[in-house]
PDB file of N, CA, C and O in Angstrom:
ATOM      1  N   MET A   1       0.856  -1.175   0.000  1.00  0.00           N
ATOM      2  CA  MET A   1       0.000   0.000   0.000  1.00  0.00           C
ATOM      3  C   MET A   1       0.898   1.233   0.000  1.00  0.00           C
ATOM      4  O   MET A   1       1.884   1.293   0.735  1.00  0.00           O
ATOM      5  N   LYS A   2       0.557   2.192  -0.813  1.00  0.00           N
ATOM      6  CA  LYS A   2       1.307   3.451  -0.889  1.00  0.00           C
ATOM      7  C   LYS A   2       0.797   4.411   0.176  1.00  0.00           C
ATOM      8  O   LYS A   2      -0.318   4.263   0.675  1.00  0.00           O
ATOM      9  N   SER A   3       1.607   5.376   0.513  1.00  0.00           N
ATOM     10  CA  SER A   3       1.178   6.400   1.462  1.00  0.00           C
ATOM     11  C   SER A   3       1.265   7.767   0.795  1.00  0.00           C
ATOM     12  O   SER A   3       2.028   7.972  -0.149  1.00  0.00           O
ATOM     13  N   ILE A   4       0.465   8.696   1.310  1.00  0.00           N
ATOM     14  CA  ILE A   4       0.483  10.067   0.817  1.00  0.00           C
ATOM     15  C   ILE A   4       0.523  11.008   2.012  1.00  0.00           C
ATOM     16  O   ILE A   4       0.126  10.648   3.121  1.00  0.00           O
ATOM     17  N   ALA A   5       1.004  12.203   1.767  1.00  0.00           N
ATOM     18  CA  ALA A   5       0.943  13.261   2.777  1.00  0.00           C
ATOM     19  C   ALA A   5      -0.243  14.134   2.408  1.00  0.00           C
ATOM     20  O   ALA A   5      -0.432  14.470   1.240  1.00  0.00           O
ATOM     21  N   LEU A   6      -1.026  14.493   3.383  1.00  0.00           N
ATOM     22  CA  LEU A   6      -2.259  15.223   3.125  1.00  0.00           C
ATOM     23  C   LEU A   6      -2.420  16.324   4.160  1.00  0.00           C
ATOM     24  O   LEU A   6      -2.345  16.072   5.362  1.00  0.00           O
ATOM     25  N   LYS A   7      -2.638  17.532   3.694  1.00  0.00           N
ATOM     26  CA  LYS A   7      -2.892  18.641   4.612  1.00  0.00           C
ATOM     27  C   LYS A   7      -4.396  18.873   4.659  1.00  0.00           C
ATOM     28  O   LYS A   7      -5.049  19.012   3.625  1.00  0.00           O
ATOM     29  N   LEU A   8      -4.931  18.913   5.865  1.00  0.00           N
ATOM     30  CA  LEU A   8      -6.361  19.134   6.069  1.00  0.00           C
ATOM     31  C   LEU A   8      -6.553  20.294   7.035  1.00  0.00           C
ATOM     32  O   LEU A   8      -5.736  20.504   7.932  1.00  0.00           O
ATOM     33  N   PRO A   9      -7.627  21.043   6.853  1.00  0.00           N
ATOM     34  CA  PRO A   9      -7.953  22.063   7.847  1.00  0.00           C
ATOM     35  C   PRO A   9      -8.153  21.389   9.211  1.00  0.00           C
ATOM     36  O   PRO A   9      -8.628  20.256   9.288  1.00  0.00           O
ATOM     37  N   ASP A  10      -7.788  22.091  10.273  1.00  0.00           N
ATOM     38  CA  ASP A  10      -7.875  21.523  11.622  1.00  0.00           C
ATOM     39  C   ASP A  10      -9.248  20.941  11.920  1.00  0.00           C
ATOM     40  O   ASP A  10      -9.353  19.841  12.463  1.00  0.00           O
ATOM     41  N   GLU A  11     -10.298  21.669  11.569  1.00  0.00           N
ATOM     42  CA  GLU A  11     -11.659  21.215  11.882  1.00  0.00           C
ATOM     43  C   GLU A  11     -11.995  19.918  11.151  1.00  0.00           C
ATOM     44  O   GLU A  11     -12.611  19.024  11.729  1.00  0.00           O
ATOM     45  N   LEU A  12     -11.598  19.810   9.895  1.00  0.00           N
ATOM     46  CA  LEU A  12     -11.866  18.592   9.129  1.00  0.00           C
ATOM     47  C   LEU A  12     -11.093  17.408   9.716  1.00  0.00           C
ATOM     48  O   LEU A  12     -11.626  16.302   9.814  1.00  0.00           O
ATOM     49  N   LEU A  13      -9.866  17.636  10.096  1.00  0.00           N
ATOM     50  CA  LEU A  13      -9.060  16.585  10.716  1.00  0.00           C
ATOM     51  C   LEU A  13      -9.676  16.146  12.040  1.00  0.00           C
ATOM     52  O   LEU A  13      -9.785  14.951  12.317  1.00  0.00           O
ATOM     53  N   HIS A  14     -10.073  17.104  12.842  1.00  0.00           N
ATOM     54  CA  HIS A  14     -10.681  16.796  14.137  1.00  0.00           C
ATOM     55  C   HIS A  14     -11.994  16.028  13.947  1.00  0.00           C
ATOM     56  O   HIS A  14     -12.225  15.017  14.609  1.00  0.00           O
ATOM     57  N   GLU A  15     -12.837  16.502  13.055  1.00  0.00           N
ATOM     58  CA  GLU A  15     -14.129  15.853  12.818  1.00  0.00           C
ATOM     59  C   GLU A  15     -13.932  14.431  12.294  1.00  0.00           C
ATOM     60  O   GLU A  15     -14.616  13.507  12.731  1.00  0.00           O
ATOM     61  N   SER A  16     -13.006  14.258  11.366  1.00  0.00           N
ATOM     62  CA  SER A  16     -12.727  12.925  10.818  1.00  0.00           C
ATOM     63  C   SER A  16     -12.258  11.977  11.917  1.00  0.00           C
ATOM     64  O   SER A  16     -12.706  10.833  11.995  1.00  0.00           O
ATOM     65  N   GLY A  17     -11.363  12.455  12.756  1.00  0.00           N
ATOM     66  CA  GLY A  17     -10.878  11.631  13.857  1.00  0.00           C
ATOM     67  C   GLY A  17     -11.983  11.261  14.828  1.00  0.00           C
ATOM     68  O   GLY A  17     -12.077  10.118  15.273  1.00  0.00           O
ATOM     69  N   ARG A  18     -12.820  12.237  15.152  1.00  0.00           N
ATOM     70  CA  ARG A  18     -13.924  12.004  16.098  1.00  0.00           C
ATOM     71  C   ARG A  18     -14.911  10.988  15.529  1.00  0.00           C
ATOM     72  O   ARG A  18     -15.331  10.067  16.230  1.00  0.00           O
ATOM     73  N   LEU A  19     -15.278  11.152  14.266  1.00  0.00           N
ATOM     74  CA  LEU A  19     -16.239  10.236  13.658  1.00  0.00           C
ATOM     75  C   LEU A  19     -15.644   8.845  13.452  1.00  0.00           C
ATOM     76  O   LEU A  19     -16.342   7.844  13.612  1.00  0.00           O
ATOM     77  N   ALA A  20     -14.383   8.777  13.102  1.00  0.00           N
ATOM     78  CA  ALA A  20     -13.709   7.484  12.959  1.00  0.00           C
ATOM     79  C   ALA A  20     -13.721   6.734  14.288  1.00  0.00           C
ATOM     80  O   ALA A  20     -13.974   5.531  14.343  1.00  0.00           O
ATOM     81  N   GLU A  21     -13.443   7.474  15.349  1.00  0.00           N
ATOM     82  CA  GLU A  21     -13.452   6.860  16.680  1.00  0.00           C
ATOM     83  C   GLU A  21     -14.835   6.326  17.020  1.00  0.00           C
ATOM     84  O   GLU A  21     -14.960   5.235  17.577  1.00  0.00           O
ATOM     85  N   ARG A  22     -15.870   7.083  16.690  1.00  0.00           N
ATOM     86  CA  ARG A  22     -17.251   6.635  16.951  1.00  0.00           C
ATOM     87  C   ARG A  22     -17.582   5.358  16.188  1.00  0.00           C
ATOM     88  O   ARG A  22     -18.371   4.535  16.654  1.00  0.00           O
ATOM     89  N   LEU A  23     -16.976   5.196  15.014  1.00  0.00           N
ATOM     90  CA  LEU A  23     -17.208   4.001  14.195  1.00  0.00           C
ATOM     91  C   LEU A  23     -16.223   2.883  14.502  1.00  0.00           C
ATOM     92  O   LEU A  23     -16.286   1.808  13.905  1.00  0.00           O
ATOM     93  N   SER A  24     -15.319   3.139  15.428  1.00  0.00           N
ATOM     94  CA  SER A  24     -14.285   2.164  15.820  1.00  0.00           C
ATOM     95  C   SER A  24     -13.398   1.760  14.649  1.00  0.00           C
ATOM     96  O   SER A  24     -13.064   0.588  14.477  1.00  0.00           O
ATOM     97  N   VAL A  25     -13.024   2.754  13.849  1.00  0.00           N
ATOM     98  CA  VAL A  25     -12.056   2.527  12.770  1.00  0.00           C
ATOM     99  C   VAL A  25     -10.971   3.594  12.907  1.00  0.00           C
ATOM    100  O   VAL A  25     -11.158   4.621  13.559  1.00  0.00           O
ATOM    101  N   SER A  26      -9.843   3.321  12.279  1.00  0.00           N
ATOM    102  CA  SER A  26      -8.779   4.323  12.319  1.00  0.00           C
ATOM    103  C   SER A  26      -9.167   5.517  11.442  1.00  0.00           C
ATOM    104  O   SER A  26     -10.013   5.408  10.554  1.00  0.00           O
ATOM    105  N   ARG A  27      -8.541   6.633  11.708  1.00  0.00           N
ATOM    106  CA  ARG A  27      -8.793   7.819  10.882  1.00  0.00           C
ATOM    107  C   ARG A  27      -8.386   7.535   9.438  1.00  0.00           C
ATOM    108  O   ARG A  27      -9.057   7.973   8.503  1.00  0.00           O
ATOM    109  N   ALA A  28      -7.284   6.801   9.255  1.00  0.00           N
ATOM    110  CA  ALA A  28      -6.828   6.461   7.903  1.00  0.00           C
ATOM    111  C   ALA A  28      -7.888   5.632   7.170  1.00  0.00           C
ATOM    112  O   ALA A  28      -8.176   5.882   5.999  1.00  0.00           O
ATOM    113  N   GLU A  29      -8.466   4.647   7.861  1.00  0.00           N
ATOM    114  CA  GLU A  29      -9.517   3.826   7.237  1.00  0.00           C
ATOM    115  C   GLU A  29     -10.739   4.678   6.925  1.00  0.00           C
ATOM    116  O   GLU A  29     -11.353   4.530   5.868  1.00  0.00           O
ATOM    117  N   TYR A  30     -11.082   5.554   7.832  1.00  0.00           N
ATOM    118  CA  TYR A  30     -12.224   6.459   7.613  1.00  0.00           C
ATOM    119  C   TYR A  30     -12.011   7.285   6.343  1.00  0.00           C
ATOM    120  O   TYR A  30     -12.924   7.440   5.532  1.00  0.00           O
ATOM    121  N   ILE A  31     -10.807   7.809   6.183  1.00  0.00           N
ATOM    122  CA  ILE A  31     -10.487   8.623   5.002  1.00  0.00           C
ATOM    123  C   ILE A  31     -10.474   7.758   3.744  1.00  0.00           C
ATOM    124  O   ILE A  31     -10.937   8.203   2.694  1.00  0.00           O
ATOM    125  N   ARG A  32      -9.952   6.525   3.826  1.00  0.00           N
ATOM    126  CA  ARG A  32      -9.976   5.620   2.671  1.00  0.00           C
ATOM    127  C   ARG A  32     -11.412   5.351   2.220  1.00  0.00           C
ATOM    128  O   ARG A  32     -11.714   5.377   1.027  1.00  0.00           O
ATOM    129  N   VAL A  33     -12.286   5.095   3.183  1.00  0.00           N
ATOM    130  CA  VAL A  33     -13.700   4.840   2.860  1.00  0.00           C
ATOM    131  C   VAL A  33     -14.323   6.072   2.210  1.00  0.00           C
ATOM    132  O   VAL A  33     -15.071   5.957   1.239  1.00  0.00           O
ATOM    133  N   ALA A  34     -14.014   7.242   2.746  1.00  0.00           N
ATOM    134  CA  ALA A  34     -14.557   8.484   2.183  1.00  0.00           C
ATOM    135  C   ALA A  34     -14.090   8.672   0.742  1.00  0.00           C
ATOM    136  O   ALA A  34     -14.877   9.077  -0.113  1.00  0.00           O
ATOM    137  N   ILE A  35     -12.828   8.384   0.466  1.00  0.00           N
ATOM    138  CA  ILE A  35     -12.299   8.520  -0.895  1.00  0.00           C
ATOM    139  C   ILE A  35     -12.969   7.506  -1.819  1.00  0.00           C
ATOM    140  O   ILE A  35     -13.342   7.850  -2.941  1.00  0.00           O
ATOM    141  N   ARG A  36     -13.127   6.256  -1.362  1.00  0.00           N
ATOM    142  CA  ARG A  36     -13.814   5.246  -2.185  1.00  0.00           C
ATOM    143  C   ARG A  36     -15.232   5.703  -2.528  1.00  0.00           C
ATOM    144  O   ARG A  36     -15.667   5.591  -3.674  1.00  0.00           O
ATOM    145  N   ARG A  37     -15.942   6.215  -1.535  1.00  0.00           N
ATOM    146  CA  ARG A  37     -17.321   6.675  -1.785  1.00  0.00           C
ATOM    147  C   ARG A  37     -17.335   7.833  -2.776  1.00  0.00           C
ATOM    148  O   ARG A  37     -18.180   7.874  -3.671  1.00  0.00           O
ATOM    149  N   MET A  38     -16.422   8.757  -2.626  1.00  0.00           N
ATOM    150  CA  MET A  38     -16.348   9.893  -3.548  1.00  0.00           C
ATOM    151  C   MET A  38     -15.995   9.413  -4.951  1.00  0.00           C
ATOM    152  O   MET A  38     -16.541   9.918  -5.932  1.00  0.00           O
ATOM    153  N   ASN A  39     -15.094   8.450  -5.059  1.00  0.00           N
ATOM    154  CA  ASN A  39     -14.738   7.897  -6.365  1.00  0.00           C
ATOM    155  C   ASN A  39     -15.951   7.254  -7.028  1.00  0.00           C
ATOM    156  O   ASN A  39     -16.196   7.471  -8.215  1.00  0.00           O
ATOM    157  N   ARG A  40     -16.708   6.467  -6.273  1.00  0.00           N
ATOM    158  CA  ARG A  40     -17.920   5.836  -6.836  1.00  0.00           C
ATOM    159  C   ARG A  40     -18.930   6.894  -7.266  1.00  0.00           C
ATOM    160  O   ARG A  40     -19.514   6.799  -8.345  1.00  0.00           O
ATOM    161  N   LYS A  41     -19.133   7.896  -6.424  1.00  0.00           N
ATOM    162  CA  LYS A  41     -20.094   8.955  -6.728  1.00  0.00           C
ATOM    163  C   LYS A  41     -19.671   9.720  -7.980  1.00  0.00           C
ATOM    164  O   LYS A  41     -20.497  10.001  -8.848  1.00  0.00           O
ATOM    165  N   THR A  42     -18.390  10.054  -8.071  1.00  0.00           N
ATOM    166  CA  THR A  42     -17.881  10.793  -9.222  1.00  0.00           C
ATOM    167  C   THR A  42     -17.974   9.944 -10.487  1.00  0.00           C
ATOM    168  O   THR A  42     -18.360  10.451 -11.540  1.00  0.00           O
ATOM    169  N   SER A  43     -17.627   8.667 -10.399  1.00  0.00           N
ATOM    170  CA  SER A  43     -17.734   7.772 -11.559  1.00  0.00           C
ATOM    171  C   SER A  43     -19.176   7.687 -12.034  1.00  0.00           C
ATOM    172  O   SER A  43     -19.437   7.741 -13.236  1.00  0.00           O
ATOM    173  N   ALA A  44     -20.111   7.553 -11.104  1.00  0.00           N
ATOM    174  CA  ALA A  44     -21.528   7.469 -11.466  1.00  0.00           C
ATOM    175  C   ALA A  44     -21.992   8.770 -12.125  1.00  0.00           C
ATOM    176  O   ALA A  44     -22.746   8.735 -13.096  1.00  0.00           O
ATOM    177  N   LEU A  45     -21.553   9.898 -11.612  1.00  0.00           N
ATOM    178  CA  LEU A  45     -21.927  11.188 -12.189  1.00  0.00           C
ATOM    179  C   LEU A  45     -21.377  11.323 -13.609  1.00  0.00           C
ATOM    180  O   LEU A  45     -22.093  11.743 -14.518  1.00  0.00           O
ATOM    181  N   LEU A  46     -20.124  10.971 -13.794  1.00  0.00           N
ATOM    182  CA  LEU A  46     -19.512  11.061 -15.126  1.00  0.00           C
ATOM    183  C   LEU A  46     -20.192  10.109 -16.104  1.00  0.00           C
ATOM    184  O   LEU A  46     -20.396  10.454 -17.268  1.00  0.00           O
ATOM    185  N   ARG A  47     -20.543   8.906 -15.632  1.00  0.00           N
ATOM    186  CA  ARG A  47     -21.257   7.942 -16.466  1.00  0.00           C
ATOM    187  C   ARG A  47     -22.626   8.498 -16.864  1.00  0.00           C
ATOM    188  O   ARG A  47     -23.030   8.384 -18.021  1.00  0.00           O
ATOM    189  N   ALA A  48     -23.329   9.090 -15.923  1.00  0.00           N
ATOM    190  CA  ALA A  48     -24.654   9.665 -16.204  1.00  0.00           C
ATOM    191  C   ALA A  48     -24.549  10.810 -17.211  1.00  0.00           C
ATOM    192  O   ALA A  48     -25.385  10.932 -18.106  1.00  0.00           O
ATOM    193  N   GLU A  49     -23.528  11.644 -17.066  1.00  0.00           N
ATOM    194  CA  GLU A  49     -23.332  12.738 -18.024  1.00  0.00           C
ATOM    195  C   GLU A  49     -23.056  12.198 -19.422  1.00  0.00           C
ATOM    196  O   GLU A  49     -23.576  12.720 -20.408  1.00  0.00           O
ATOM    197  N   ARG A  50     -22.237  11.151 -19.507  1.00  0.00           N
ATOM    198  CA  ARG A  50     -21.919  10.548 -20.808  1.00  0.00           C
ATOM    199  C   ARG A  50     -23.169   9.924 -21.429  1.00  0.00           C
ATOM    200  O   ARG A  50     -23.417  10.085 -22.624  1.00  0.00           O
ATOM    201  N   LEU A  51     -23.955   9.212 -20.621  1.00  0.00           N
ATOM    202  CA  LEU A  51     -25.184   8.614 -21.132  1.00  0.00           C
ATOM    203  C   LEU A  51     -26.173   9.686 -21.607  1.00  0.00           C
ATOM    204  O   LEU A  51     -26.853   9.502 -22.616  1.00  0.00           O
ATOM    205  N   ALA A  52     -26.249  10.793 -20.884  1.00  0.00           N
ATOM    206  CA  ALA A  52     -27.147  11.880 -21.293  1.00  0.00           C
ATOM    207  C   ALA A  52     -26.710  12.458 -22.635  1.00  0.00           C
ATOM    208  O   ALA A  52     -27.549  12.756 -23.486  1.00  0.00           O
ATOM    209  N   GLU A  53     -25.401  12.619 -22.827  1.00  0.00           N
ATOM    210  CA  GLU A  53     -24.894  13.142 -24.097  1.00  0.00           C
ATOM    211  C   GLU A  53     -25.175  12.172 -25.233  1.00  0.00           C
ATOM    212  O   GLU A  53     -25.598  12.587 -26.312  1.00  0.00           O
ATOM    213  N   ILE A  54     -24.945  10.888 -25.003  1.00  0.00           N
ATOM    214  CA  ILE A  54     -25.213   9.881 -26.032  1.00  0.00           C
ATOM    215  C   ILE A  54     -26.706   9.829 -26.334  1.00  0.00           C
ATOM    216  O   ILE A  54     -27.103   9.724 -27.495  1.00  0.00           O
ATOM    217  N   SER A  55     -27.523   9.901 -25.305  1.00  0.00           N
ATOM    218  CA  SER A  55     -28.979   9.901 -25.489  1.00  0.00           C
ATOM    219  C   SER A  55     -29.423  11.091 -26.335  1.00  0.00           C
ATOM    220  O   SER A  55     -30.305  10.965 -27.184  1.00  0.00           O
ATOM    221  N   LYS A  56     -28.810  12.240 -26.098  1.00  0.00           N
ATOM    222  CA  LYS A  56     -29.150  13.439 -26.876  1.00  0.00           C
ATOM    223  C   LYS A  56     -28.810  13.228 -28.348  1.00  0.00           C
ATOM    224  O   LYS A  56     -29.594  13.588 -29.226  1.00  0.00           O
ATOM    225  N   ARG A  57     -27.622  12.633 -28.622  1.00  0.00           N
ATOM    226  CA  ARG A  57     -27.234  12.382 -30.017  1.00  0.00           C
ATOM    227  C   ARG A  57     -28.180  11.378 -30.674  1.00  0.00           C
ATOM    228  O   ARG A  57     -28.565  11.557 -31.830  1.00  0.00           O
ATOM    229  N   VAL A  58     -28.558  10.325 -29.948  1.00  0.00           N
ATOM    230  CA  VAL A  58     -29.478   9.324 -30.484  1.00  0.00           C
ATOM    231  C   VAL A  58     -30.836   9.972 -30.759  1.00  0.00           C
ATOM    232  O   VAL A  58     -31.455   9.721 -31.793  1.00  0.00           O
ATOM    233  N   ARG A  59     -31.288  10.801 -29.831  1.00  0.00           N
ATOM    234  CA  ARG A  59     -32.576  11.484 -30.005  1.00  0.00           C
ATOM    235  C   ARG A  59     -32.545  12.360 -31.253  1.00  0.00           C
ATOM    236  O   ARG A  59     -33.500  12.365 -32.030  1.00  0.00           O
ATOM    237  N   GLU A  60     -31.459  13.098 -31.450  1.00  0.00           N
ATOM    238  CA  GLU A  60     -31.346  13.958 -32.630  1.00  0.00           C
ATOM    239  C   GLU A  60     -31.378  13.131 -33.913  1.00  0.00           C
ATOM    240  O   GLU A  60     -32.033  13.518 -34.881  1.00  0.00           O
ATOM    241  N   GLU A  61     -30.680  12.002 -33.931  1.00  0.00           N
ATOM    242  CA  GLU A  61     -30.670  11.124 -35.103  1.00  0.00           C
ATOM    243  C   GLU A  61     -32.053  10.527 -35.333  1.00  0.00           C
ATOM    244  O   GLU A  61     -32.502  10.420 -36.474  1.00  0.00           O
ATOM    245  N   SER A  62     -32.729  10.138 -34.257  1.00  0.00           N
ATOM    246  CA  SER A  62     -34.081   9.589 -34.369  1.00  0.00           C
ATOM    247  C   SER A  62     -35.043  10.619 -34.958  1.00  0.00           C
ATOM    248  O   SER A  62     -35.896  10.289 -35.781  1.00  0.00           O
ATOM    249  N   MET A  63     -34.894  11.861 -34.529  1.00  0.00           N
ATOM    250  CA  MET A  63     -35.762  12.926 -35.056  1.00  0.00           C
ATOM    251  C   MET A  63     -35.518  13.102 -36.559  1.00  0.00           C
ATOM    252  O   MET A  63     -36.463  13.317 -37.318  1.00  0.00           O
ATOM    253  N   ARG A  64     -34.270  13.014 -36.983  1.00  0.00           N
ATOM    254  CA  ARG A  64     -33.942  13.147 -38.393  1.00  0.00           C
ATOM    255  C   ARG A  64     -34.565  11.999 -39.193  1.00  0.00           C
ATOM    256  O   ARG A  64     -35.157  12.227 -40.248  1.00  0.00           O
ATOM    257  N   VAL A  65     -34.432  10.771 -38.694  1.00  0.00           N
ATOM    258  CA  VAL A  65     -35.007   9.604 -39.369  1.00  0.00           C
ATOM    259  C   VAL A  65     -36.526   9.704 -39.390  1.00  0.00           C
ATOM    260  O   VAL A  65     -37.148   9.412 -40.412  1.00  0.00           O
ATOM    261  N   ASN A  66     -37.128  10.109 -38.283  1.00  0.00           N
ATOM    262  CA  ASN A  66     -38.589  10.273 -38.251  1.00  0.00           C
ATOM    263  C   ASN A  66     -39.055  11.295 -39.264  1.00  0.00           C
ATOM    264  O   ASN A  66     -40.097  11.115 -39.894  1.00  0.00           O
ATOM    265  N   ALA A  67     -38.291  12.374 -39.431  1.00  0.00           N
ATOM    266  CA  ALA A  67     -38.653  13.395 -40.421  1.00  0.00           C
ATOM    267  C   ALA A  67     -38.589  12.808 -41.827  1.00  0.00           C
ATOM    268  O   ALA A  67     -39.432  13.130 -42.664  1.00  0.00           O
ATOM    269  N   GLU A  68     -37.611  11.958 -42.100  1.00  0.00           N
ATOM    270  CA  GLU A  68     -37.520  11.310 -43.409  1.00  0.00           C
ATOM    271  C   GLU A  68     -38.724  10.404 -43.645  1.00  0.00           C
ATOM    272  O   GLU A  68     -39.316  10.428 -44.724  1.00  0.00           O
ATOM    273  N   PHE A  69     -39.086   9.608 -42.647  1.00  0.00           N
ATOM    274  CA  PHE A  69     -40.251   8.736 -42.776  1.00  0.00           C
ATOM    275  C   PHE A  69     -41.526   9.552 -42.985  1.00  0.00           C
ATOM    276  O   PHE A  69     -42.364   9.195 -43.812  1.00  0.00           O
ATOM    277  N   ALA A  70     -41.671  10.626 -42.251  1.00  0.00           N
ATOM    278  CA  ALA A  70     -42.858  11.475 -42.397  1.00  0.00           C
ATOM    279  C   ALA A  70     -42.927  12.035 -43.806  1.00  0.00           C
ATOM    280  O   ALA A  70     -44.007  12.120 -44.390  1.00  0.00           O
ATOM    281  N   SER A  71     -41.793  12.415 -44.350  1.00  0.00           N
ATOM    282  CA  SER A  71     -41.743  12.941 -45.716  1.00  0.00           C
ATOM    283  C   SER A  71     -42.199  11.879 -46.711  1.00  0.00           C
ATOM    284  O   SER A  71     -42.948  12.177 -47.641  1.00  0.00           O
ATOM    285  N   ILE A  72     -41.755  10.658 -46.518  1.00  0.00           N
ATOM    286  CA  ILE A  72     -42.146   9.562 -47.409  1.00  0.00           C
ATOM    287  C   ILE A  72     -43.632   9.268 -47.262  1.00  0.00           C
ATOM    288  O   ILE A  72     -44.308   9.020 -48.260  1.00  0.00           O
ATOM    289  N   GLU A  73     -44.149   9.289 -46.053  1.00  0.00           N
ATOM    290  CA  GLU A  73     -45.566   9.018 -45.827  1.00  0.00           C
ATOM    291  C   GLU A  73     -46.441  10.091 -46.465  1.00  0.00           C
ATOM    292  O   GLU A  73     -47.522   9.783 -46.966  1.00  0.00           O
ATOM    293  N   ARG A  74     -45.994  11.343 -46.456  1.00  0.00           N
ATOM    294  CA  ARG A  74     -46.772  12.427 -47.071  1.00  0.00           C
ATOM    295  C   ARG A  74     -46.798  12.296 -48.591  1.00  0.00           C
ATOM    296  O   ARG A  74     -47.813  12.565 -49.234  1.00  0.00           O
ATOM    297  N   ASP A  75     -45.656  11.876 -49.159  1.00  0.00           N
ATOM    298  CA  ASP A  75     -45.569  11.768 -50.625  1.00  0.00           C
ATOM    299  C   ASP A  75     -44.753  10.522 -50.955  1.00  0.00           C
ATOM    300  O   ASP A  75     -43.542  10.615 -51.152  1.00  0.00           O
ATOM    301  N   PRO A  76     -45.401   9.352 -51.017  1.00  0.00           N
ATOM    302  CA  PRO A  76     -44.695   8.103 -51.245  1.00  0.00           C
ATOM    303  C   PRO A  76     -43.964   8.044 -52.581  1.00  0.00           C
ATOM    304  O   PRO A  76     -43.016   7.271 -52.716  1.00  0.00           O
ATOM    305  N   ASP A  77     -44.369   8.829 -53.563  1.00  0.00           N
ATOM    306  CA  ASP A  77     -43.749   8.783 -54.887  1.00  0.00           C
ATOM    307  C   ASP A  77     -42.574   9.745 -55.038  1.00  0.00           C
ATOM    308  O   ASP A  77     -41.938   9.786 -56.091  1.00  0.00           O
ATOM    309  N   ALA A  78     -42.288  10.497 -54.019  1.00  0.00           N
ATOM    310  CA  ALA A  78     -41.195  11.497 -54.115  1.00  0.00           C
ATOM    311  C   ALA A  78     -39.852  10.858 -54.064  1.00  0.00           C
ATOM    312  O   ALA A  78     -38.837  11.551 -54.131  1.00  0.00           O
TER     313      ALA A  78
END
């Protein structure tokens, strides 16, 4: 396992230590869990943004195809 040096505001460090103690885990484990949760949340957000963009492109293409079909239905001999 690698280690990092991290500077935190006093209040955040104190709160993290206090809450870790309440959960009977080390402060380091508490911070690892917090980072894992943030990573999952960020990954899910980025995935949702990507899906929304892809959905928008598909919707635009569908609208174009629907317009072509509507044109054919209005004038089948065109």
